[in-house]
C-alpha positions in Angstrom: -70.0 -40.4 -27.1 -66.8 -42.3 -27.5 -64.8 -39.1 -27.3 -66.5 -38.2 -23.9 -66.0 -41.7 -22.6 -62.4 -41.6 -23.7 -61.8 -38.2 -22.0 -63.3 -39.5 -18.8 -61.2 -42.6 -18.9 -58.0 -40.5 -19.3 -59.1 -38.2 -16.4 -59.8 -41.2 -14.1 -56.4 -42.7 -15.0 -54.7 -39.4 -14.3 -56.4 -39.0 -10.9 -55.7 -42.6 -10.0 -52.0 -42.0 -10.8 -52.0 -39.0 -8.5 -53.5 -40.8 -5.5 -51.3 -43.8 -6.0 -48.1 -41.8 -5.4 -46.1 -42.5 -2.2 -46.7 -39.9 0.5 -43.9 -37.5 1.3 -42.6 -37.2 4.9 -41.2 -34.2 6.8 -38.3 -34.1 9.2 -36.7 -31.8 11.7 -33.2 -30.8 10.6 -30.6 -28.4 11.8 -30.7 -24.9 10.4 -28.5 -24.7 7.3 -27.3 -21.2 6.2 -23.5 -21.2 6.1 -23.2 -18.3 3.7 -25.5 -16.0 5.7 -23.8 -17.0 8.9 -20.4 -16.2 7.4 -21.7 -12.8 6.4 -22.9 -12.1 9.9 -19.5 -13.2 11.3 -17.7 -10.8 8.9 -20.1 -7.9 9.7 -19.6 -8.5 13.5 -15.8 -8.7 13.1 -15.9 -5.3 11.2 -18.2 -3.6 13.6 -16.8 -5.1 16.8 -13.1 -5.8 16.2 -11.4 -7.8 18.9 -9.5 -5.8 21.5 -5.9 -6.8 22.0 -5.7 -8.8 25.3 -3.5 -7.2 27.9 -0.8 -9.4 29.1 -0.4 -10.1 32.8 2.9 -9.6 34.6 4.0 -12.9 36.2 7.0 -14.4 37.8 9.1 -16.6 35.4 8.8 -20.0 37.1 11.4 -21.6 34.8 14.0 -23.6 36.8 12.4 -23.0 40.2 12.4 -25.9 42.6 8.7 -26.2 43.3 6.6 -29.3 44.1 5.3 -31.2 41.1 2.5 -33.3 42.6 0.7 -34.6 45.7 3.2 -37.4 46.2 5.8 -35.0 47.5 3.5 -33.9 50.4 2.5 -35.4 53.7 -1.2 -34.7 53.9 -4.3 -35.7 55.8 -7.6 -37.1 54.6 -9.9 -34.8 52.6 -12.8 -35.3 50.2 -11.9 -34.9 46.5 -11.8 -31.3 45.3 -15.0 -29.9 43.9 -15.6 -26.7 41.9 -17.5 -23.7 43.2 -18.4 -22.9 39.6 -19.1 -19.3 38.7 -19.8 -18.1 42.3 -18.1 -16.2 45.1 -18.7 -19.0 47.6 -15.1 -20.1 48.3 -15.7 -19.4 52.0 -18.3 -22.2 52.2 -16.4 -24.7 50.0 -13.1 -24.4 51.9 -14.7 -24.5 55.4 -17.0 -27.3 54.5 -14.0 -29.3 53.3 -12.2 -28.4 56.5 -15.0 -29.7 58.7 -15.3 -32.9 56.5 -11.6 -33.5 57.3 -12.3 -32.9 61.0 -15.1 -35.4 61.0 -12.7 -38.0 59.6 -9.9 -36.9 62.0 -12.1 -37.2 65.1 -14.6 -39.9 64.2 -12.9 -41.8 61.3 -16.0 -41.2 59.2 -16.2 -40.0 55.6 -19.1 -37.6 54.8 -19.6 -35.3 51.9 -21.6 -32.2 53.0 -23.5 -29.7 51.0 -21.7 -26.4 50.5 -24.7 -24.8 48.9 -27.0 -25.5 51.9 -24.8 -23.1 53.9 -24.8 -20.6 51.0 -28.6 -20.6 50.8 -29.1 -19.8 54.4 -26.3 -17.3 54.5 -28.2 -15.3 51.9 -31.3 -15.5 54.0 -29.4 -14.2 57.0 -27.9 -11.4 54.8 -31.5 -10.4 53.8 -32.4 -10.2 57.5 -29.3 -8.1 58.1 -30.2 -5.8 55.2 -33.5 -5.0 56.8 -32.1 -4.6 60.3 -29.2 -2.4 59.2 -31.5 -0.5 56.8 -29.3 -1.5 53.9 -26.1 -0.2 55.5 -24.1 -3.4 54.9 -22.2 -5.3 52.2 -24.5 -7.6 50.3 -22.2 -9.8 48.2 -21.5 -13.4 47.3 -18.6 -13.6 49.8 -18.6 -14.3 53.5 -16.2 -15.7 56.1 -15.3 -19.2 57.3 -17.0 -18.6 60.7 -20.2 -18.0 58.8 -20.4 -21.8 58.3 -20.4 -22.4 62.0 -23.0 -19.7 62.6 -25.3 -21.1 59.9 -24.9 -24.7 61.0 -25.8 -23.8 64.6 -29.0 -22.1 63.4 -30.1 -24.3 60.5 -28.2 -27.6 60.8 -26.5 -29.1 57.7 -27.2 -31.8 55.1 -25.2 -34.2 53.0 -24.4 -33.2 49.4 -26.6 -36.0 48.0 -29.8 -34.4 49.3 -29.1 -30.8 48.4 -26.6 -29.9 45.6 -27.9 -26.4 44.8 -28.0 -27.4 41.2 -31.2 -27.6 39.1 -32.0 -30.7 37.0 -29.4 -31.1 34.2 -27.3 -28.2 35.5 -23.7 -29.1 35.8 -22.0 -25.9 36.9 -22.9 -23.5 39.7 -23.6 -20.1 38.4 -25.1 -17.4 40.7 -24.7 -14.4 38.4 -28.3 -14.0 37.5 -29.5 -15.0 41.0 -27.3 -12.6 42.8 -28.2 -9.7 40.4 -31.9 -10.4 41.0 -31.5 -10.4 44.8 -29.3 -7.4 44.8 -31.7 -5.4 42.6 -34.6 -6.4 44.8 -32.9 -5.3 48.0 -31.8 -2.0 46.5 -35.5 -1.4 45.7 -36.4 -2.3 49.3 -33.9 0.3 50.5 -35.0 3.0 48.0 -38.7 2.6 49.0 -38.1 2.1 52.7 -40.0 -1.2 52.6 -38.4 -2.6 55.7 -40.7 -5.6 56.2 -38.4 -8.4 57.3 -40.8 -11.3 56.8 -41.7 -10.1 53.3 -38.1 -9.5 52.3 -37.0 -12.9 53.5 -39.8 -14.7 51.7 -38.9 -12.9 48.5 -35.2 -13.7 48.8 -36.1 -17.3 49.5 -38.3 -17.5 46.4 -35.4 -16.3 44.3 -33.1 -18.8 45.9 -35.6 -21.6 45.4 -36.0 -20.7 41.7 -32.2 -20.8 41.0 -30.9 -23.3 43.5 -33.9 -25.5 44.4 -35.8 -25.7 47.7 -33.7 -27.1 50.6 -35.2 -30.1 52.4 -36.8 -30.1 55.8 -36.3 -33.8 56.2 -34.4 -36.4 54.2 -33.2 -40.0 54.2 -29.5 -40.8 54.7 -28.1 -44.3 55.0 -31.7 -45.6 55.5 -32.5 -43.2 58.4 -34.6 -40.1 58.4 -33.1 -36.9 59.6 -33.8 -33.2 60.0 -30.8 -31.0 59.1 -30.3 -30.3 62.9 -30.5 -34.0 63.7 -27.9 -34.7 61.0 -25.6 -32.1 62.5 -25.9 -33.5 66.0 -25.8 -37.2 65.2 -23.7 -37.7 62.0 -21.5 -34.6 61.8 -21.1 -34.7 65.6 -18.6 -31.8 65.9 -18.5 -29.4 68.9 -18.5 -26.3 66.8 -17.4 -24.2 69.8 -14.1 -26.0 69.6 -13.2 -24.1 66.4 -11.6 -20.7 66.5 -10.7 -18.0 64.0 -7.2 -16.6 64.1 -5.9 -13.5 62.2 -2.7 -11.5 61.9 -3.1 -7.9 61.1 -1.1 -5.0 62.6 -4.0 -2.5 62.6 -5.7 -4.3 65.4 -4.1 -5.0 68.8 -2.4 -8.3 69.2 -3.5 -10.9 71.8 -7.0 -9.6 71.8 -10.2 -10.9 70.1 -11.0 -8.3 67.5 -13.1 -7.6 64.4 -11.8 -8.6 61.0 -12.4 -5.4 59.1 -13.2 -6.6 55.6 -16.5 -6.2 53.6 -17.3 -9.9 53.7 -17.4 -9.8 57.5 -20.8 -8.2 57.0 -22.0 -9.0 60.4 -18.9 -7.4 62.1 -17.8 -10.5 63.9 -15.3 -9.7 66.7 -14.2 -13.2 67.6 -10.8 -13.3 65.7 -7.7 -14.0 67.8 -5.2 -11.5 66.5 -1.5 -12.5 66.8 1.8 -11.4 65.3 2.8 -13.0 62.0 5.7 -15.0 63.3 3.3 -16.7 65.8 0.7 -17.1 63.0 3.3 -19.0 60.9 4.4 -21.1 63.9 0.8 -22.1 64.5 0.5 -23.3 60.9 3.8 -25.2 61.0 3.1 -27.0 64.2 -0.6 -27.7 63.5 -0.1 -29.3 60.1 2.8 -31.4 61.5 0.5 -32.6 64.3 -2.3 -33.7 62.1 -4.5 -30.6 62.0 -5.7 -29.2 58.7 -7.1 -25.6 58.5 -9.2 -23.3 56.4 -7.2 -20.2 55.5 -8.0 -17.0 53.7 -6.2 -14.2 52.0 -4.9 -12.8 48.7 -4.4 -14.8 45.5 -3.7 -12.0 42.9 0.1 -11.7 42.9 2.8 -12.0 40.2 4.1 -15.1 42.0 0.7 -16.8 41.9 0.2 -18.9 38.7 -2.3 -21.7 37.8 0.0 -23.3 35.3 2.8 -23.9 37.8 0.1 -24.4 40.6 2.4 -22.4 42.9 2.2 -19.4 45.2 5.6 -17.7 45.6 6.8 -14.3 46.7 9.3 -13.1 44.0 12.5 -11.4 45.1 11.5 -8.4 43.0 8.5 -8.0 45.4 10.1 -8.3 48.8 13.0 -10.5 50.1 12.0 -13.3 52.4 13.8 -11.8 55.4 11.8 -8.6 55.1 8.4 -10.2 55.4 7.0 -9.1 58.8 4.0 -7.5 60.4 4.8 -4.2 58.7 5.1 -5.6 55.3 1.7 -7.4 55.7 0.0 -4.3 57.0 1.4 -2.1 54.3 -0.2 -4.3 51.7 -3.5 -4.7 53.6 -3.7 -1.0 54.1 -3.1 0.0 50.5 -5.4 -2.9 49.4 -2.8 -4.8 47.4 -3.5 -7.6 49.9 -7.2 -8.3 50.2 -9.6 -10.9 51.4 -9.8 -12.6 48.0 -10.1 -16.3 48.5 -10.6 -19.1 51.0 -8.8 -22.4 50.7 -8.1 -25.6 52.7 -4.6 -26.3 53.8 -4.2 -30.1 54.0 -0.5 -31.0 53.9 3.1 -29.9 53.8 6.6 -30.7 52.5 10.0 -29.2 52.9 12.2 -28.0 50.1 15.5 -26.1 50.5 14.8 -25.7 54.2 11.4 -24.0 53.6 7.8 -25.3 54.0 5.5 -25.7 51.1 1.8 -26.2 51.8 -0.6 -28.4 49.9 -3.7 -26.3 49.3 -7.1 -27.8 48.3 -8.9 -25.1 46.2 -12.4 -24.9 44.8 -11.6 -22.0 42.4 -11.4 -22.3 38.7 -7.7 -21.6 38.4 -6.9 -24.7 40.4 -8.5 -26.9 37.7 -6.5 -25.6 34.7 -3.8 -28.3 34.9 -3.2 -31.5 36.9 -3.4 -32.2 39.7 -6.8 -30.5 39.5 -8.1 -28.8 42.6 -4.8 -28.0 44.2 -2.1 -25.3 44.6 1.3 -25.4 46.3 2.0 -22.4 48.5 5.5 -21.5 49.6 5.7 -20.5 53.3 6.7 -17.0 52.4 3.5 -16.6 50.3 1.4 -17.6 53.3 3.4 -15.3 55.6 2.9 -12.3 53.3 -0.5 -12.8 51.8 -2.7 -15.1 54.0 -4.6 -13.2 56.7 -6.8 -15.6 58.6 -7.3 -19.2 59.5 -10.0 -21.5 61.1 -8.7 -24.4 63.2 -9.5 -26.6 66.1 -8.6 -25.0 69.4 -6.5 -27.9 70.5 -4.0 -27.0 67.8 -3.7 -23.5 69.2 -3.2 -24.1 72.9 0.0 -22.1 73.1 -1.6 -19.2 71.3 -4.7 -19.2 73.4 -2.7 -19.2 76.6 -1.6 -15.7 75.8 -5.2 -14.4 75.7 -7.0 -13.3 78.8 
């Protein structure tokens, strides 16, 4: 009996010791597998060896007398540069910036407007165009400066603070997936002859809403409620018909309003005032000296264009300055070495060695590589050879307009 009692006592003591232990706790930790990760890295390097990166031929900027900063320029008010992210929406960023400067020039009022509001509704208009043209049009991320005026007239505009086009916690615009989804859908519409405009537009809007957020119908700004159209009329308060588009391309007759024949002019706008390049340059020189900024567009893919030096120059090994004329421009436009690559905002000027340099506000990634971030410096020869169009207030172009019937 004593043995049984003793055994039970030992068992109870053992069980008691078990239940009296401190409880263990669990925690969430980062995955730890450095050896396996190293093996994966070595396998990947063996199976996918890095390809040698091709070097790019560029002008050697060493010793060139180029501007070093904004302090060298006379410039007019603009909002701080912002990035267009990974999107092809420079047309909206540069023209929105231009109109912001115009609001300040005319009304002495500072407003930051939403670039992505315009992008959203331009995609809607492209979807309508896709149906009406039965898919026989360019559906891309790009457009033209005068698309901004067209969209605002139809949909109004909003301040940036009420529509950024970014989702919660998203810091950088990236339209890659969104565009591919829309483009794939529209190609399916074309393939299956599903030309129902209402259905197509609603589907495109649902994609835009998912990736960019739904644009507001009404909003509060400075304590007052506005619709986008009321905001355009009361706070932006620009006469959009006062703004004109000028181009200089030899393939179209000069001193006529013509079509700008590039894919991003998808709606085939024919309102461009076409003038010879010498007058194009004179318009820029006189306008910027008289307080007018302008949105300009053209090509930014040359050997004399470099983000580290922040400069756009025409090298002598390309073409000497005195040979830049309408024929040189057309030669490059025709063989597509000059294209409709990028839109920027020309906001100031300086003079070095008897030549103009222009201060360019730019939303592209290259402008943000080095300080001052968001800017380039264009030599007047670069503008003369590679810039094709501009948007400006008509009062700055009275001499030019007098030559048109």
